[in-house]
C-alpha positions in Angstrom: -141.7 70.8 120.8 -139.3 68.6 122.7 -142.0 67.1 125.0 -144.2 65.7 122.2 -143.7 63.2 119.3 -142.0 64.8 116.3 -144.8 66.5 114.3 -143.5 67.9 111.0 -146.5 70.1 110.4 -146.4 71.6 113.9 -142.7 72.4 113.5 -143.3 73.9 110.0 -145.9 76.2 111.6 -143.3 77.4 114.2 -140.9 78.0 111.3 -143.6 80.3 109.7 -144.2 82.2 112.9 -140.5 82.8 113.5 -139.6 83.4 109.8 -139.7 87.1 110.5 -138.1 88.9 113.4 -140.5 89.5 116.3 -139.4 92.7 118.1 -139.2 92.7 121.8 -137.9 89.1 122.2 -134.9 89.4 124.5 -133.9 85.8 124.0 -133.5 83.5 121.1 -133.1 79.8 121.0 -133.3 76.7 118.9 -133.7 73.0 119.4 -132.8 70.1 117.1 -135.3 67.3 117.6 -134.1 63.8 116.8 -135.4 60.5 118.1 -132.1 59.9 119.9 -131.4 63.2 121.6 -132.3 66.8 122.0 -129.8 69.6 121.2 -130.8 73.1 122.3 -129.2 76.5 122.9 -130.7 79.7 124.2 -129.0 83.1 124.1 -129.7 86.6 125.1 -130.5 88.7 122.0 -129.9 92.5 122.3 -131.6 93.1 118.9 -128.6 94.7 117.1 -128.0 93.8 113.4 -124.5 92.5 113.0 -122.3 92.3 109.9 -122.0 88.8 108.4 -118.5 87.7 107.1 -118.1 84.5 105.0 -114.6 83.0 105.7 -113.3 80.4 103.2 -110.5 78.3 104.5 -108.2 76.2 102.3 -105.8 73.3 102.4 -105.9 71.2 105.5 -109.7 71.3 105.9 -110.2 68.1 103.8 -110.9 64.8 105.4 -112.2 61.3 104.3 -116.0 61.1 103.8 -116.2 64.9 104.4 -119.3 65.3 102.1 -121.2 62.1 102.8 -123.6 63.4 105.3 -124.2 66.7 103.6 -125.4 65.0 100.4 -128.6 64.4 102.3 -129.5 68.0 101.7 -131.1 68.3 98.3 -129.5 71.7 97.6 -126.0 70.4 98.5 -126.6 67.3 96.3 -127.6 69.5 93.4 -124.4 71.5 93.7 -122.2 68.4 93.7 -124.1 67.2 90.6 -123.0 70.4 88.8 -119.4 69.8 89.9 -119.6 66.2 88.7 -120.9 67.3 85.3 -117.5 69.1 84.5 -115.2 66.8 86.5 -116.3 63.4 85.3 -115.2 64.1 81.6 -111.8 64.8 83.1 -111.6 61.5 84.9 -112.3 62.9 88.4 -115.0 61.2 90.5 -116.1 63.9 92.9 -118.6 61.6 94.7 -115.8 59.2 95.5 -113.6 62.0 96.8 -116.4 63.3 99.1 -117.6 59.9 100.4 -114.7 57.5 100.4 -113.5 56.8 103.9 -109.9 56.1 102.8 -107.2 58.5 104.0 -105.2 57.9 100.8 -107.8 59.8 98.8 -106.0 63.1 99.6 -102.5 61.8 98.8 -103.4 63.3 95.4 -103.3 67.1 95.8 -105.8 67.5 93.0 -108.4 65.6 95.0 -107.9 67.9 97.9 -108.4 71.0 95.8 -111.5 69.9 94.0 -113.0 68.3 97.1 -112.7 71.4 99.2 -114.1 73.5 96.3 -117.1 71.2 95.8 -118.0 71.3 99.5 -117.7 75.1 99.6 -119.9 75.4 96.6 -122.5 73.2 98.3 -122.3 75.1 101.6 -122.7 78.5 99.8 -125.7 77.2 98.0 -127.2 75.9 101.2 -126.7 79.3 102.9 -128.1 81.2 99.9 -131.2 78.9 100.0 -131.7 79.9 103.6 -131.5 83.6 102.8 -128.1 84.0 104.5 -125.9 86.3 102.4 -122.6 88.0 103.4 -121.8 91.6 104.0 -118.2 90.7 103.5 -116.1 87.8 102.2 -112.5 86.7 102.9 -110.6 83.6 101.9 -107.4 81.9 103.0 -105.1 80.6 100.2 -107.2 78.5 97.8 -110.2 79.7 99.8 -110.2 82.7 97.6 -111.8 80.6 94.9 -114.8 80.3 97.3 -114.8 84.1 97.6 -115.1 84.3 93.8 -118.1 82.0 93.8 -119.8 83.7 96.7 -119.1 87.1 95.1 -120.8 86.0 91.8 -117.6 86.2 89.8 -117.5 82.4 89.2 -120.2 79.9 88.4 -120.0 76.6 90.3 -118.4 75.0 87.3 -115.8 77.7 87.0 -114.9 77.4 90.7 -114.4 73.6 90.7 -112.5 73.8 87.3 -110.2 76.5 88.8 -109.5 74.2 91.7 -108.9 71.4 89.2 -106.5 73.6 87.3 -104.6 74.4 90.5 -104.2 70.8 91.2 -103.2 69.9 87.7 -100.6 72.6 87.4 -99.2 71.4 90.8 -98.9 67.8 89.6 -97.5 68.6 86.2 -94.8 71.0 87.4 -91.4 69.5 88.5 -90.8 71.2 91.8 -88.3 70.5 94.6 -89.4 68.1 97.3 -90.9 70.7 99.6 -92.7 70.9 102.9 -94.9 73.3 104.9 -95.3 73.7 108.6 -97.6 75.5 111.0 -95.7 77.6 113.6 -97.0 79.2 116.8 -95.6 82.6 116.0 -96.9 85.6 114.0 -95.2 86.8 110.8 -93.3 89.6 112.5 -91.9 87.1 115.1 -91.0 84.3 112.8 -89.7 86.1 109.6 -86.2 86.8 111.1 -85.9 83.3 112.5 -86.3 81.6 109.1 -83.2 80.3 107.3 -82.6 81.9 103.9 -84.2 79.0 102.0 -87.4 79.0 104.1 -90.2 81.6 103.6 -93.3 82.6 105.5 -96.0 81.4 103.2 -99.1 82.3 105.3 -99.6 85.1 107.8 -102.5 83.5 109.7 -102.7 85.5 112.9 -100.7 87.3 115.5 -99.6 83.9 116.9 -99.8 81.7 113.9 -97.9 81.4 110.6 -97.2 78.7 108.0 -93.7 78.4 106.6 -92.7 76.8 103.3 -89.4 75.4 101.9 -87.2 72.4 101.0 -88.2 69.3 102.9 -84.8 68.7 104.6 -84.4 72.3 105.6 -87.9 72.4 106.9 -87.5 69.2 108.9 -84.4 70.7 110.6 -86.0 74.1 111.3 -89.1 72.5 112.7 -87.0 70.4 115.1 -85.0 73.6 116.1 -88.2 75.5 116.8 -89.6 72.6 118.8 -86.4 72.4 120.9 -86.8 76.1 121.7 -90.4 75.3 122.9 -92.0 77.0 120.0 -95.0 75.1 118.5 -94.1 73.8 115.0 -95.6 71.0 113.0 -95.3 69.9 109.4 -98.7 69.8 107.6 -99.7 67.7 104.6 -99.0 69.4 101.3 -98.1 66.6 98.9 -94.4 67.7 99.2 -95.2 71.0 97.4 -93.9 74.2 99.0 -96.9 76.5 98.2 -96.9 80.3 98.4 -93.1 80.5 98.0 -90.5 80.8 95.3 -90.5 77.0 94.9 -93.9 76.9 93.3 -93.1 79.8 90.8 -92.6 77.4 87.9 -96.2 76.3 88.1 -97.3 79.9 87.5 -97.3 80.0 83.7 -99.0 76.6 83.4 -101.7 77.6 85.9 -102.3 80.9 84.2 -102.8 79.1 80.8 -105.4 76.7 82.4 -107.2 79.5 84.2 -107.5 81.6 81.1 -109.5 78.8 79.6 -111.7 78.5 82.6 -112.1 82.3 83.0 -112.3 83.8 79.5 -114.2 86.9 80.6 -113.3 87.8 84.2 -115.8 89.7 86.3 -115.0 92.6 88.6 -114.6 91.7 92.3 -117.2 93.5 94.4 -116.2 95.7 97.5 -117.5 92.8 99.6 -114.5 90.7 98.8 -111.5 91.6 100.9 -108.3 90.3 99.2 -105.7 88.2 101.1 -103.4 87.7 98.1 -102.8 91.3 97.2 -101.4 93.8 99.8 -103.9 96.3 101.0 -101.9 99.2 99.5 -102.6 97.7 96.1 -106.3 96.9 96.4 -107.1 99.7 93.9 -104.6 98.4 91.3 -105.7 96.8 88.0 -104.5 93.4 89.1 -106.8 93.4 92.1 -109.9 94.7 90.3 -110.9 91.5 88.5 -111.4 87.9 89.5 -109.1 86.9 86.7 -106.7 84.1 85.8 -103.9 86.5 86.8 -105.5 87.2 90.2 -105.9 83.5 91.0 -102.4 82.6 89.7 -101.0 85.3 91.9 -102.9 83.8 94.8 -100.9 80.5 94.4 -97.5 82.2 94.1 -97.8 84.9 96.8 -97.9 84.8 100.5 -101.3 84.6 102.2 -102.0 87.9 104.0 -104.8 86.6 106.1 -103.7 88.2 109.4 -103.5 91.7 107.8 -106.9 91.4 106.1 -108.8 89.7 108.9 -107.8 92.6 111.2 -110.5 94.5 109.3 -113.3 92.3 110.6 -115.5 94.5 112.8 -115.7 93.8 116.6 -119.4 92.9 116.4 -119.2 90.7 113.3 -120.5 87.1 112.9 -118.0 85.0 110.9 -119.2 81.9 109.1 -116.4 79.5 108.2 -117.2 77.7 104.9 -115.1 74.6 104.4 -115.2 70.8 105.0 -113.9 71.5 108.5 -113.6 74.6 110.7 -109.9 74.8 110.3 -109.5 78.5 111.2 -111.7 78.6 114.3 -108.8 78.6 116.8 -107.0 81.4 114.8 -110.2 83.5 114.5 -111.0 83.2 118.2 -107.4 84.2 119.2 -107.0 86.9 116.6 -110.3 88.7 116.5 -112.2 90.9 119.0 -113.9 88.9 121.8 -117.2 90.4 120.6 -117.0 88.5 117.3 -119.1 85.3 117.0 -117.3 82.6 115.0 -119.4 79.8 113.6 -118.1 76.7 111.7 -120.6 74.8 109.5 -118.8 71.5 109.6 -116.5 69.4 111.8 -113.8 66.9 110.8 -114.7 63.3 111.8 -118.1 64.1 113.3 -120.5 61.2 112.9 -123.2 63.4 111.4 -122.3 66.7 109.8 -126.0 67.4 109.1 -126.3 67.8 112.8 -123.3 70.1 112.9 -124.7 72.2 110.1 -128.1 72.5 111.8 -126.5 73.6 115.0 -124.6 76.3 113.1 -127.9 77.5 111.5 -129.4 77.6 115.0 -126.5 79.7 116.3 -127.0 82.1 113.4 -130.7 82.4 114.4 -129.6 83.1 118.0 -127.4 86.1 116.9 -130.2 87.7 114.9 -130.4 86.1 111.4 -133.7 84.7 110.0 -132.7 81.5 108.2 -135.5 80.0 106.1 -134.9 76.5 107.6 -138.1 75.1 105.9 -136.2 75.3 102.6 -133.7 72.7 103.6 
């Protein structure tokens, strides 16, 4: 393939041949053929079927022009058109949010929420079109909206409007000037170090947490941790201390908006592993439905990603679905070395179509049969 001029019909024939698993092949590989360069990877394939976990990351994965390249995929473009249909009447230009190179786009928290949601919808639709479906689904913070979509509980329109509602409630609520910061300690190690006015907002992994609190207190505490040679860095959050007591006043407003978006909530399937409800309460009525109450609780409560991601099997394949593979470092450090972690996108890459195709190639290498001709 690499040694001859690009022949679309010949490549399509190879797609047909390898569209089904051929037993006895001990190696799998892919090549991405472009006029400029060749990208290839070959891996040993033991033949075992592995569980597929969709991982939806949240805030922090957004970046300028994050959707521009992906719009070249017709399936992705069709998904964004659906989002545009419900956002445009509300004065939100999703195409501008996804393609504008200006860093100021995400100074508005609402743009971050709807932008991340739109990209996740497009990526799920792309995976579905290739025949890639999850055995399990997990989300981090607002990433649970992506879980609802992948689980069939939300339509594309409901998901992006739920994200819009989250942004609107954040903007309309008069909260303290807050801050959030990433810390290189797990929940158990950092919880007793926090001053009384600072909370652990996200349990990310054994060596990673996100803390939330008033801006001045946070600044002082981050400096204290840094002086003690503990990694700590403030993260963009539009001065809103999410997943803490300081966002509680946004709860009733968000609940009202979400009830309009989700008039008839659907049951969550066993595939969807919650990170906003403690595991001991997964059988409770509040955890059963993908409801306005469930997603309001997601905003107000701590993110229990560390506890839930511990259930990912040691032979799993995780596919991170977001504008950027934000959780890759945490997944690699937290999960069993036998887990394969694949991100579909990369912040700032000159061509995320290439990144996505590489990810699909990696999924073929680990035993999936993506229907690449449908792209």
